[in-house]
C-alpha positions in Angstrom: 0.1 0.0 0.0 1.2 3.6 -0.5 3.0 4.7 2.5 1.3 8.0 2.3 -2.0 6.1 3.1 -0.6 4.2 6.0 -2.0 6.7 8.5 -5.6 6.0 7.2 -5.3 2.3 7.4 -8.1 0.8 9.4 -8.1 -3.0 9.9 -10.5 -5.3 11.7 -9.1 -6.8 14.9 -8.9 -10.4 13.4 -6.9 -8.9 10.5 -4.5 -7.2 12.9 -4.1 -10.5 14.8 -3.4 -12.3 11.5 -0.7 -9.9 10.7 0.7 -10.3 14.1 0.6 -14.1 13.7 2.6 -13.8 10.4 -0.2 -15.1 8.3 0.3 -12.3 5.9 2.1 -9.0 5.7 1.1 -5.4 4.8 3.9 -3.4 3.2 4.0 0.4 2.8 6.0 1.7 -0.1 7.0 5.0 -1.4 7.3 4.0 -5.1 6.2 1.4 -7.5 9.8 0.4 -7.8 9.8 -0.4 -4.0 6.6 -2.4 -4.4 8.1 -4.4 -7.3 11.0 -5.3 -5.1 8.8 -6.3 -2.2 6.6 -8.6 -4.5 9.4 -10.1 -6.5 12.4 -10.0 -4.2 14.3 -8.8 -7.2 15.8 -5.2 -7.4 13.7 -2.9 -9.6 16.8 -1.2 -10.9 17.6 2.4 -11.6 18.8 3.8 -14.8 22.5 4.1 -15.2 24.4 6.9 -16.8 24.0 5.1 -20.1 20.3 5.5 -19.8 19.7 1.7 -19.3 18.7 -0.4 -16.4 21.0 -3.0 -14.8 20.8 -6.4 -16.4 18.7 -8.9 -14.2 16.7 -6.1 -12.6 12.9 -6.0 -13.1 13.1 -2.8 -15.0 16.1 -4.2 -17.1 14.2 -7.3 -18.0 11.2 -5.1 -19.0 13.3 -2.9 -21.1 15.0 -5.8 -22.8 11.6 -7.3 -23.7 10.3 -4.0 -25.0 13.4 -3.7 -27.2 12.7 -7.2 -28.5 9.2 -6.4 -29.3 10.2 -3.2 -30.9 12.8 -5.0 -33.1 10.3 -7.6 -34.1 7.8 -4.9 -35.1 10.5 -3.2 -37.3 11.1 -6.6 -38.9 7.4 -7.1 -39.5 6.9 -3.5 -40.8 9.8 -3.9 -43.2 8.0 -6.9 -44.9 4.6 -5.5 -45.1 3.1 -2.6 -47.0 0.7 0.0 -45.4 -2.3 -2.3 -45.7 -0.5 -4.9 -43.6 -0.3 -7.3 -46.5 3.1 -8.8 -47.5 4.8 -6.6 -50.2 5.1 -8.0 -53.7 8.9 -7.6 -53.4 9.1 -9.9 -50.3 6.8 -12.4 -51.9 9.0 -12.7 -54.9 12.0 -13.7 -52.7 
């Protein structure tokens, strides 16, 4: 939950007891990146001086996947005309 909302948190007594008993946890975070780290156990990662996220970080993995999608789209766009159909030139090959 957002740390800024922590002061407004109201829980039933049985829920408070369940937290005390370790049945589940409530985490207050300042940012989505903190939440990502709590949920995954993997560092979210911060952009480096080169503008990229560290390899293995959640943000680095997302960035890598987005780059792969982008490259695939460029490849598909290069073999299709504006209607989405394969171009005659690529069909001849």
